[in-house]
N, C-alpha and C positions, 0 to 999 in steps of 0.2 A: 328470642323473644321469652322474657321471664314470666309474663302473664298473659295467656292465650285470649283473655277477654279483651285486651288492648293490643291487637296485632301490630299497630303502628306507634305505640306508646301512648300514655296518658296525655290529655290536652295540657298544654302549657301556654297561657296567655302571653302574647306579645305586648310590650308596652312601647308607648312613644313611637308609633309607626311613622315612617317617613311617607311622603307622598308616593314616591316609587315603590315601596313595599306595599302600600295599600292597593295600588293599581295592579300589582302583581297578584295580590290575593283575590281581587275582584275578577281578574282574568281566569284564575284557576276555578273560581265559582262558575263563571260562564263556560267554561270548557268541560265541566264535570259531566253534564248529560251526555255528550258525545263520546267522552272516554268511558262512561259507564255502559253505554250501548255497545261499543267496541269490545269491552271486557267480557261481556256475556254472549256476544255474537257467536253462533255455532255450537253453543253448549247444548246438550241434550236434556231431555226432562230430568233423568237421573242426576245429572251434574247440577243442574239448577236447584233441585230439592235436596241437595247435599249441604248439611251444616258445615260451617267453616271451621268449627271446633266442637268438641264434645259438649252437648248441652246448649250450643249456640243456635243463632238463626241460620236458616238455609240461605244460599246465594239469592234465591228469589225474594226472600223476606228482607235481605239487606238492601237489595236493588230497589225494592218498594219504600223502605224506610227513609232512604236518602231524599227523595222528593217529598215524601209526607213531612219529615222534619223540617225541610227548607220552607215548604209551604207554610206550616205552622209558625215557624219563625218569622216569615214574611208578614203574616197577618198580626202576630203579636207587636211587631215594630210599628206596623201601620196604626194599630190601636193605640199604642203608647204615644205616638206622635200626635193623634187626633182627639183623644180623650182627655178629660180633666183628671180623672181618677181611674185609669185603666186596671182592669183585673186580668192578670195572666191566668188564662184557663189552662189547666194541665190536661194532659190525655195519657192514656195508657198505651204506651208504645208497643207492648206485648200484645194487647188485644187488637190494636190495629194491624200488627204483623200477622194475626191469625184470620183476619177478614178475607172473604172470597176473592176480593179484587187483587189480592197478592197472587 
């Protein structure tokens, strides 16, 4: 890994998705919550509160960021589909990661 900020690499958009590939990606999203629960199951508090890299978020923060990010994306898409001139409201991911519910 050359850049620890991107442990699985930087995002590269796929173009011209086939129906089969789109279905595969949708399945991955559907499977994500169970896989995330399984990944953190059995971790103790020290492990959950360990950053995944120097200066990075903790496992707890990453685990909460994923559904927060998906929830915001879901709402943004619905607003884009239902409003004449939608505004994409940004949010501070860092501040969300520091909230008590993480």
